[in-house]
PDB file of N, CA, C and O in Angstrom:
ATOM      1  N   MET A   1       0.786  -1.295  -0.096  1.00  0.00           N
ATOM      2  CA  MET A   1      -0.031  -0.097   0.062  1.00  0.00           C
ATOM      3  C   MET A   1       0.799   1.385  -0.072  1.00  0.00           C
ATOM      4  O   MET A   1       0.643   2.221  -0.963  1.00  0.00           O
ATOM      5  N   VAL A   2       1.678   1.449   1.023  1.00  0.00           N
ATOM      6  CA  VAL A   2       2.645   2.548   0.964  1.00  0.00           C
ATOM      7  C   VAL A   2       3.330   2.714  -0.141  1.00  0.00           C
ATOM      8  O   VAL A   2       3.319   3.753  -0.801  1.00  0.00           O
ATOM      9  N   LEU A   3       4.077   1.525  -0.456  1.00  0.00           N
ATOM     10  CA  LEU A   3       5.039   1.376  -1.757  1.00  0.00           C
ATOM     11  C   LEU A   3       4.378   1.865  -2.986  1.00  0.00           C
ATOM     12  O   LEU A   3       4.853   2.726  -3.726  1.00  0.00           O
ATOM     13  N   GLU A   4       3.201   1.232  -3.160  1.00  0.00           N
ATOM     14  CA  GLU A   4       2.275   1.657  -4.122  1.00  0.00           C
ATOM     15  C   GLU A   4       2.147   3.106  -4.483  1.00  0.00           C
ATOM     16  O   GLU A   4       2.338   3.570  -5.607  1.00  0.00           O
ATOM     17  N   PHE A   5       1.753   3.867  -3.253  1.00  0.00           N
ATOM     18  CA  PHE A   5       1.568   5.207  -3.254  1.00  0.00           C
ATOM     19  C   PHE A   5       2.887   6.128  -3.509  1.00  0.00           C
ATOM     20  O   PHE A   5       2.878   7.186  -4.138  1.00  0.00           O
ATOM     21  N   LEU A   6       3.924   5.577  -2.952  1.00  0.00           N
ATOM     22  CA  LEU A   6       5.184   6.316  -3.140  1.00  0.00           C
ATOM     23  C   LEU A   6       5.679   6.031  -4.750  1.00  0.00           C
ATOM     24  O   LEU A   6       6.134   6.953  -5.426  1.00  0.00           O
ATOM     25  N   ASN A   7       5.570   4.981  -5.154  1.00  0.00           N
ATOM     26  CA  ASN A   7       5.815   4.732  -6.493  1.00  0.00           C
ATOM     27  C   ASN A   7       4.933   5.503  -7.442  1.00  0.00           C
ATOM     28  O   ASN A   7       5.455   5.997  -8.441  1.00  0.00           O
ATOM     29  N   ASP A   8       3.544   5.661  -7.203  1.00  0.00           N
ATOM     30  CA  ASP A   8       2.907   6.539  -8.104  1.00  0.00           C
ATOM     31  C   ASP A   8       3.117   7.978  -7.839  1.00  0.00           C
ATOM     32  O   ASP A   8       2.971   8.743  -8.793  1.00  0.00           O
ATOM     33  N   LEU A   9       3.386   8.379  -6.871  1.00  0.00           N
ATOM     34  CA  LEU A   9       3.660   9.954  -6.350  1.00  0.00           C
ATOM     35  C   LEU A   9       4.992  10.264  -7.123  1.00  0.00           C
ATOM     36  O   LEU A   9       5.120  11.342  -7.703  1.00  0.00           O
ATOM     37  N   LYS A  10       6.105   9.196  -7.128  1.00  0.00           N
ATOM     38  CA  LYS A  10       7.326   9.440  -7.749  1.00  0.00           C
ATOM     39  C   LYS A  10       7.179   9.743  -9.170  1.00  0.00           C
ATOM     40  O   LYS A  10       7.971  10.483  -9.754  1.00  0.00           O
ATOM     41  N   SER A  11       6.243   9.220  -9.703  1.00  0.00           N
ATOM     42  CA  SER A  11       6.005   9.483 -11.224  1.00  0.00           C
ATOM     43  C   SER A  11       5.513  10.858 -11.582  1.00  0.00           C
ATOM     44  O   SER A  11       5.723  11.407 -12.664  1.00  0.00           O
ATOM     45  N   LYS A  12       4.860  11.348 -10.604  1.00  0.00           N
ATOM     46  CA  LYS A  12       4.110  12.531 -10.756  1.00  0.00           C
ATOM     47  C   LYS A  12       4.862  14.042 -10.248  1.00  0.00           C
ATOM     48  O   LYS A  12       4.436  15.168 -10.505  1.00  0.00           O
ATOM     49  N   VAL A  13       6.025  13.714  -9.502  1.00  0.00           N
ATOM     50  CA  VAL A  13       6.812  14.902  -9.195  1.00  0.00           C
ATOM     51  C   VAL A  13       8.053  14.766  -9.430  1.00  0.00           C
ATOM     52  O   VAL A  13       8.503  13.650  -9.689  1.00  0.00           O
ATOM     53  N   SER A  14       8.812  15.825  -9.387  1.00  0.00           N
ATOM     54  CA  SER A  14      10.417  15.678  -9.609  1.00  0.00           C
ATOM     55  C   SER A  14      11.060  14.946  -8.440  1.00  0.00           C
ATOM     56  O   SER A  14      10.601  14.887  -7.299  1.00  0.00           O
ATOM     57  N   LYS A  15      12.208  14.388  -8.891  1.00  0.00           N
ATOM     58  CA  LYS A  15      13.115  13.679  -7.872  1.00  0.00           C
ATOM     59  C   LYS A  15      13.424  14.584  -6.820  1.00  0.00           C
ATOM     60  O   LYS A  15      13.153  14.200  -5.682  1.00  0.00           O
ATOM     61  N   LYS A  16      13.963  15.768  -6.974  1.00  0.00           N
ATOM     62  CA  LYS A  16      14.062  16.899  -5.931  1.00  0.00           C
ATOM     63  C   LYS A  16      13.004  16.996  -5.067  1.00  0.00           C
ATOM     64  O   LYS A  16      13.156  16.974  -3.846  1.00  0.00           O
ATOM     65  N   ASP A  17      11.739  17.122  -5.716  1.00  0.00           N
ATOM     66  CA  ASP A  17      10.286  17.420  -4.924  1.00  0.00           C
ATOM     67  C   ASP A  17      10.276  16.299  -4.063  1.00  0.00           C
ATOM     68  O   ASP A  17      10.323  16.499  -2.849  1.00  0.00           O
ATOM     69  N   PHE A  18      10.216  15.029  -4.558  1.00  0.00           N
ATOM     70  CA  PHE A  18       9.924  13.896  -3.987  1.00  0.00           C
ATOM     71  C   PHE A  18      10.712  13.620  -2.644  1.00  0.00           C
ATOM     72  O   PHE A  18      10.169  13.262  -1.599  1.00  0.00           O
ATOM     73  N   ASN A  19      12.313  13.876  -2.844  1.00  0.00           N
ATOM     74  CA  ASN A  19      13.062  13.958  -1.796  1.00  0.00           C
ATOM     75  C   ASN A  19      12.938  14.959  -0.521  1.00  0.00           C
ATOM     76  O   ASN A  19      13.182  14.661   0.648  1.00  0.00           O
ATOM     77  N   ILE A  20      12.530  16.131  -0.986  1.00  0.00           N
ATOM     78  CA  ILE A  20      11.913  17.151   0.107  1.00  0.00           C
ATOM     79  C   ILE A  20      10.975  16.801   0.759  1.00  0.00           C
ATOM     80  O   ILE A  20      11.028  16.971   1.977  1.00  0.00           O
ATOM     81  N   ILE A  21       9.882  16.235   0.195  1.00  0.00           N
ATOM     82  CA  ILE A  21       8.599  15.704   0.654  1.00  0.00           C
ATOM     83  C   ILE A  21       8.924  14.481   1.679  1.00  0.00           C
ATOM     84  O   ILE A  21       8.424  14.439   2.803  1.00  0.00           O
ATOM     85  N   PHE A  22       9.646  13.675   1.270  1.00  0.00           N
ATOM     86  CA  PHE A  22      10.036  12.686   1.924  1.00  0.00           C
ATOM     87  C   PHE A  22      10.721  13.028   3.192  1.00  0.00           C
ATOM     88  O   PHE A  22      10.448  12.441   4.239  1.00  0.00           O
ATOM     89  N   ALA A  23      11.679  14.046   3.110  1.00  0.00           N
ATOM     90  CA  ALA A  23      12.343  14.492   4.265  1.00  0.00           C
ATOM     91  C   ALA A  23      11.643  15.289   5.391  1.00  0.00           C
ATOM     92  O   ALA A  23      11.953  15.288   6.582  1.00  0.00           O
ATOM     93  N   MET A  24      10.548  16.033   4.735  1.00  0.00           N
ATOM     94  CA  MET A  24       9.611  16.520   5.599  1.00  0.00           C
ATOM     95  C   MET A  24       8.717  15.718   6.408  1.00  0.00           C
ATOM     96  O   MET A  24       8.323  16.096   7.511  1.00  0.00           O
ATOM     97  N   THR A  25       8.333  14.415   5.781  1.00  0.00           N
ATOM     98  CA  THR A  25       7.577  13.523   6.293  1.00  0.00           C
ATOM     99  C   THR A  25       8.306  12.711   7.386  1.00  0.00           C
ATOM    100  O   THR A  25       7.763  12.367   8.436  1.00  0.00           O
ATOM    101  N   ARG A  26       9.514  12.449   7.069  1.00  0.00           N
ATOM    102  CA  ARG A  26      10.297  11.691   8.004  1.00  0.00           C
ATOM    103  C   ARG A  26      10.485  12.477   9.400  1.00  0.00           C
ATOM    104  O   ARG A  26      10.381  11.970  10.517  1.00  0.00           O
ATOM    105  N   GLU A  27      10.805  13.927   9.077  1.00  0.00           N
ATOM    106  CA  GLU A  27      11.047  14.694  10.176  1.00  0.00           C
ATOM    107  C   GLU A  27       9.653  14.803  11.168  1.00  0.00           C
ATOM    108  O   GLU A  27       9.750  14.801  12.395  1.00  0.00           O
ATOM    109  N   ASP A  28       8.439  14.892  10.504  1.00  0.00           N
ATOM    110  CA  ASP A  28       7.437  14.960  11.260  1.00  0.00           C
ATOM    111  C   ASP A  28       7.087  13.806  12.071  1.00  0.00           C
ATOM    112  O   ASP A  28       6.585  13.924  13.189  1.00  0.00           O
ATOM    113  N   ILE A  29       7.377  12.554  11.452  1.00  0.00           N
ATOM    114  CA  ILE A  29       7.223  11.381  12.162  1.00  0.00           C
ATOM    115  C   ILE A  29       8.145  11.212  13.164  1.00  0.00           C
ATOM    116  O   ILE A  29       7.821  10.500  14.114  1.00  0.00           O
ATOM    117  N   ARG A  30       9.465  11.836  13.138  1.00  0.00           N
ATOM    118  CA  ARG A  30      10.492  11.663  14.187  1.00  0.00           C
ATOM    119  C   ARG A  30      10.026  12.423  15.202  1.00  0.00           C
ATOM    120  O   ARG A  30      10.118  11.974  16.344  1.00  0.00           O
ATOM    121  N   PHE A  31       9.553  13.465  15.019  1.00  0.00           N
ATOM    122  CA  PHE A  31       9.173  14.463  16.024  1.00  0.00           C
ATOM    123  C   PHE A  31       7.923  13.935  16.982  1.00  0.00           C
ATOM    124  O   PHE A  31       7.935  14.023  18.210  1.00  0.00           O
ATOM    125  N   ASN A  32       7.009  13.459  16.317  1.00  0.00           N
ATOM    126  CA  ASN A  32       6.042  12.722  17.018  1.00  0.00           C
ATOM    127  C   ASN A  32       6.470  11.600  17.680  1.00  0.00           C
ATOM    128  O   ASN A  32       5.988  11.500  18.808  1.00  0.00           O
ATOM    129  N   ARG A  33       7.223  10.715  17.347  1.00  0.00           N
ATOM    130  CA  ARG A  33       7.637   9.661  18.048  1.00  0.00           C
ATOM    131  C   ARG A  33       8.542  10.031  19.236  1.00  0.00           C
ATOM    132  O   ARG A  33       8.479   9.375  20.276  1.00  0.00           O
ATOM    133  N   LYS A  34       9.357  11.040  19.103  1.00  0.00           N
ATOM    134  CA  LYS A  34      10.123  11.521  20.215  1.00  0.00           C
ATOM    135  C   LYS A  34       9.403  12.267  21.241  1.00  0.00           C
ATOM    136  O   LYS A  34       9.606  12.039  22.433  1.00  0.00           O
ATOM    137  N   SER A  35       8.649  13.064  20.876  1.00  0.00           N
ATOM    138  CA  SER A  35       8.069  14.004  21.616  1.00  0.00           C
ATOM    139  C   SER A  35       6.735  13.214  22.427  1.00  0.00           C
ATOM    140  O   SER A  35       6.462  13.347  23.620  1.00  0.00           O
ATOM    141  N   PHE A  36       6.023  12.390  21.458  1.00  0.00           N
ATOM    142  CA  PHE A  36       4.648  11.861  22.077  1.00  0.00           C
ATOM    143  C   PHE A  36       4.605  10.624  22.204  1.00  0.00           C
ATOM    144  O   PHE A  36       3.547  10.176  22.645  1.00  0.00           O
ATOM    145  N   ASN A  37       5.772   9.596  21.854  1.00  0.00           N
ATOM    146  CA  ASN A  37       5.902   8.274  21.778  1.00  0.00           C
ATOM    147  C   ASN A  37       4.753   7.662  20.972  1.00  0.00           C
ATOM    148  O   ASN A  37       4.172   6.646  21.355  1.00  0.00           O
ATOM    149  N   LYS A  38       4.409   8.381  19.721  1.00  0.00           N
ATOM    150  CA  LYS A  38       3.531   8.163  18.920  1.00  0.00           C
ATOM    151  C   LYS A  38       4.026   6.946  17.826  1.00  0.00           C
ATOM    152  O   LYS A  38       5.116   7.045  17.263  1.00  0.00           O
ATOM    153  N   LYS A  39       3.208   5.906  17.608  1.00  0.00           N
ATOM    154  CA  LYS A  39       3.666   5.163  16.441  1.00  0.00           C
ATOM    155  C   LYS A  39       2.849   5.728  15.221  1.00  0.00           C
ATOM    156  O   LYS A  39       1.841   6.415  15.389  1.00  0.00           O
ATOM    157  N   THR A  40       3.359   5.386  13.952  1.00  0.00           N
ATOM    158  CA  THR A  40       2.615   5.909  12.883  1.00  0.00           C
ATOM    159  C   THR A  40       2.272   4.573  12.034  1.00  0.00           C
ATOM    160  O   THR A  40       3.104   3.728  11.703  1.00  0.00           O
ATOM    161  N   THR A  41       1.016   4.548  11.774  1.00  0.00           N
ATOM    162  CA  THR A  41       0.571   3.327  10.803  1.00  0.00           C
ATOM    163  C   THR A  41       0.798   3.747   9.312  1.00  0.00           C
ATOM    164  O   THR A  41       0.815   4.922   8.946  1.00  0.00           O
ATOM    165  N   PRO A  42       0.945   2.834   8.616  1.00  0.00           N
ATOM    166  CA  PRO A  42       1.002   3.074   7.000  1.00  0.00           C
ATOM    167  C   PRO A  42      -0.105   4.196   6.443  1.00  0.00           C
ATOM    168  O   PRO A  42       0.196   5.037   5.596  1.00  0.00           O
ATOM    169  N   GLU A  43      -1.329   4.090   7.000  1.00  0.00           N
ATOM    170  CA  GLU A  43      -2.385   4.948   6.626  1.00  0.00           C
ATOM    171  C   GLU A  43      -1.984   6.439   7.051  1.00  0.00           C
ATOM    172  O   GLU A  43      -2.065   7.423   6.316  1.00  0.00           O
ATOM    173  N   GLU A  44      -1.538   6.418   8.375  1.00  0.00           N
ATOM    174  CA  GLU A  44      -1.156   8.047   8.591  1.00  0.00           C
ATOM    175  C   GLU A  44       0.132   8.221   8.064  1.00  0.00           C
ATOM    176  O   GLU A  44       0.400   9.419   7.977  1.00  0.00           O
ATOM    177  N   PHE A  45       1.080   7.440   7.657  1.00  0.00           N
ATOM    178  CA  PHE A  45       2.209   7.841   6.886  1.00  0.00           C
ATOM    179  C   PHE A  45       1.819   8.291   5.393  1.00  0.00           C
ATOM    180  O   PHE A  45       2.507   9.118   4.797  1.00  0.00           O
ATOM    181  N   ILE A  46       0.902   7.817   4.934  1.00  0.00           N
ATOM    182  CA  ILE A  46       0.343   8.490   3.609  1.00  0.00           C
ATOM    183  C   ILE A  46      -0.406   9.781   3.844  1.00  0.00           C
ATOM    184  O   ILE A  46      -0.278  10.684   3.017  1.00  0.00           O
ATOM    185  N   GLU A  47      -1.179   9.942   4.904  1.00  0.00           N
ATOM    186  CA  GLU A  47      -1.668  11.165   5.005  1.00  0.00           C
ATOM    187  C   GLU A  47      -0.854  12.281   5.459  1.00  0.00           C
ATOM    188  O   GLU A  47      -1.208  13.430   5.196  1.00  0.00           O
ATOM    189  N   ILE A  48       0.339  12.012   6.199  1.00  0.00           N
ATOM    190  CA  ILE A  48       1.316  12.922   6.612  1.00  0.00           C
ATOM    191  C   ILE A  48       1.981  13.386   5.431  1.00  0.00           C
ATOM    192  O   ILE A  48       2.189  14.585   5.249  1.00  0.00           O
ATOM    193  N   PHE A  49       2.404  12.289   4.430  1.00  0.00           N
ATOM    194  CA  PHE A  49       3.027  12.545   3.022  1.00  0.00           C
ATOM    195  C   PHE A  49       2.331  13.512   2.172  1.00  0.00           C
ATOM    196  O   PHE A  49       2.900  14.485   1.676  1.00  0.00           O
ATOM    197  N   LYS A  50       0.792  13.165   1.972  1.00  0.00           N
ATOM    198  CA  LYS A  50       0.088  14.164   1.427  1.00  0.00           C
ATOM    199  C   LYS A  50       0.083  15.454   1.960  1.00  0.00           C
ATOM    200  O   LYS A  50       0.312  16.406   1.215  1.00  0.00           O
ATOM    201  N   ARG A  51      -0.145  15.616   3.143  1.00  0.00           N
ATOM    202  CA  ARG A  51      -0.090  16.874   3.704  1.00  0.00           C
ATOM    203  C   ARG A  51       1.454  17.898   3.371  1.00  0.00           C
ATOM    204  O   ARG A  51       1.549  19.099   3.118  1.00  0.00           O
ATOM    205  N   CYS A  52       2.383  16.961   3.488  1.00  0.00           N
ATOM    206  CA  CYS A  52       3.779  17.658   3.222  1.00  0.00           C
ATOM    207  C   CYS A  52       3.778  17.942   1.615  1.00  0.00           C
ATOM    208  O   CYS A  52       4.379  18.944   1.228  1.00  0.00           O
ATOM    209  N   CYS A  53       3.246  17.254   0.834  1.00  0.00           N
ATOM    210  CA  CYS A  53       3.028  17.365  -0.572  1.00  0.00           C
ATOM    211  C   CYS A  53       2.301  18.747  -0.656  1.00  0.00           C
ATOM    212  O   CYS A  53       2.901  19.652  -1.236  1.00  0.00           O
ATOM    213  N   VAL A  54       1.119  18.980  -0.155  1.00  0.00           N
ATOM    214  CA  VAL A  54       0.461  20.066  -0.155  1.00  0.00           C
ATOM    215  C   VAL A  54       1.067  21.277   0.382  1.00  0.00           C
ATOM    216  O   VAL A  54       0.825  22.346  -0.180  1.00  0.00           O
ATOM    217  N   ALA A  55       1.843  21.237   1.427  1.00  0.00           N
ATOM    218  CA  ALA A  55       2.668  22.338   2.003  1.00  0.00           C
ATOM    219  C   ALA A  55       3.740  22.710   1.059  1.00  0.00           C
ATOM    220  O   ALA A  55       4.136  23.873   0.974  1.00  0.00           O
ATOM    221  N   LEU A  56       4.218  21.741   0.345  1.00  0.00           N
ATOM    222  CA  LEU A  56       5.268  22.047  -0.687  1.00  0.00           C
ATOM    223  C   LEU A  56       4.907  22.698  -1.709  1.00  0.00           C
ATOM    224  O   LEU A  56       5.543  23.673  -2.111  1.00  0.00           O
ATOM    225  N   SER A  57       3.705  22.201  -2.346  1.00  0.00           N
ATOM    226  CA  SER A  57       3.219  22.960  -3.403  1.00  0.00           C
ATOM    227  C   SER A  57       2.751  24.301  -3.107  1.00  0.00           C
ATOM    228  O   SER A  57       2.790  25.147  -4.000  1.00  0.00           O
ATOM    229  N   ARG A  58       2.327  24.582  -1.986  1.00  0.00           N
ATOM    230  CA  ARG A  58       1.870  26.041  -1.684  1.00  0.00           C
ATOM    231  C   ARG A  58       3.124  26.921  -1.495  1.00  0.00           C
ATOM    232  O   ARG A  58       2.934  28.137  -1.544  1.00  0.00           O
ATOM    233  N   CYS A  59       4.343  26.487  -1.293  1.00  0.00           N
ATOM    234  CA  CYS A  59       5.540  27.102  -0.981  1.00  0.00           C
ATOM    235  C   CYS A  59       6.343  27.461  -2.155  1.00  0.00           C
ATOM    236  O   CYS A  59       7.181  28.362  -2.119  1.00  0.00           O
ATOM    237  N   SER A  60       6.085  26.747  -3.210  1.00  0.00           N
ATOM    238  CA  SER A  60       6.855  26.751  -4.355  1.00  0.00           C
ATOM    239  C   SER A  60       6.093  27.815  -5.528  1.00  0.00           C
ATOM    240  O   SER A  60       6.604  27.980  -6.636  1.00  0.00           O
TER     241      SER A  60
END
């Protein structure tokens, strides 16, 4: 599920943007894990990734 989502998105955005979005997502998950001891489900990962994608598109 996650791999399919990532492969689909990879084909729609540039490699640079994909790497930026992935880094944003990773940092968000790390922050929540360290600060709140929160685990991330695959569905939550996809939602976080989508939010980061929207945030990046608004900043560009």
